[in-house]
N, C-alpha and C positions, 0 to 999 in steps of 0.2 A: 823400551828399557827403562831403569829407572835411572840412569844414566844418566842419561837422554836429555831428564828434564832439568838437570840439575846447569849452573853455568859451567862453558868449559875449563875456565881457571882451575872450577875446583874439582873439576876432576881430573886436571892436570898436573893440580899442588903436590907436591912432596908432604905424605905427610909418612915419612920415616915406618911405611910399611913393609916387607918384603921386596917388592917391585917397586917401593915407592908415592907411586901415585895412582890412584886407582883405574884410571886410563892405563898405566903399565902392564896393573894383576888383571885385568881385564885381558890384551895383549897375551900373557902369555898365561893366559888359561884357551885361549883362543890356537895360539899357536901349540902349546905344549898338545891339545888334541888332534892338530892340522900334524904336526911332528909324527907322531903317535901311530896313527893311523893312515895315516897318506902315507909316509915315510919307512918308521922302523918297522912295523906290520910288514910292509912288502919287501923288508930288506935295503933301505935306500935311504938309511941314515945319512952317511957322506953326501948325499945331494940334495938335501932341505937345505935352504935360505931363508934366513926370517928376516922382517923387513927393520928396518932400527926405528923403535916407540919415536922417536923424534919426526919420522917421517909422515906421524901421524896427527896432524893437525886441526880436526873436530871429531863429532860422534860420530858421523853421515859413514866417513872412514872407515871409523874401526866396525861401522855396521855393516859397512858393503864386506871388509874382511870376514867378519864375521858367517855373511850371510855363503859366500866362497867356498870356505872352510864346512861348516854344516852342510852344504849340495854335495863334497866331497866324498863327507864323512856317509852321510844315507843312499847314495853309489855304491860304497862298499859295502856298505852291511845290505845293500839289497840282497846283491850276490852271493853275498859271506852265505857258508854250509856249517853242519854240528862240526864240520870236520876241521872246517878252515880253523874254528877255533880251538882243534887243537894242535894243529902245527907248532912246533919249537921257534923261536925268534932269537938272533942273537941283538938283546936290545941292549943299543951301546948310546953309551951317555959322553955330553963335548967333553969331559975329563979324558976319555977312553976306558973309563971304566966298563965292563963287559957281562951280563947278567942272561944265562937261559929260561928263559919264559916262554910260557906260552901266549898265541894270540889273545885268548880270555884273560890271561894275567894282563899284558900290556893294555888290554880293552879298558880292563877293572884301576889300572894304575893312573890314566886319563878318566875317569870316572871319579875316582878320589883325588887326584891332585885337583879335579875343579870343585868339587863337593871342597876341600878346607880351602879354597880360593875366593870361595863365595860365600863363604863364613866371615872370609876375613872382609872383604865388602862391604856385607850385614853390618859386621862391628864396626865400620869407618863410617857409615852412613848411620849408628844411631849414636858416634860421638859429636855428629853434629846435630843432632835433633832431627833425622830425616825418616820419618816410615820406610821400611824396604819393601821393597814389594812383598805380596801373602808367599809365605815359605813353603805354607803346605804343599805336599804332592799332587794331593783332592785337588788344589786351587790350577792347578800346572798342567796337573797330566794335558797331552796334546789330545786322545782321545778321547777325551770330555769336554773340551774347549769348544768356549760356547755356553754351555749351561751349568748355572747355579754361581 
């Protein structure tokens, strides 16, 4: 991960972005996936607890959190069926606003949220003249890892 190559103070620096620092933007992306896939879809949103971003003091802690969430997401997706994707969910925001969405729409929300913030991280790297990692899907496709 590109952020792991940067000094922690740069990753944690307030850049007046959506969630201020690159660390906080990344944590938002991770936590958003965790909340949607592992709580909202399972209609357990009220049980979701997010660690405070200040508790993360280095990139290994953030990457461990990412790994845990990815593992839970993969576990969900391995057992999900096409019928699951059509199930309706009461998608409840922290503000109390409720949306009636399908599981498929919830997953799409998580995906698009990550894309938005990934673009934001890329722009912040560019502002510091740091080349981001390859952005093309064909370079990041997990099915073709190790080729080309």
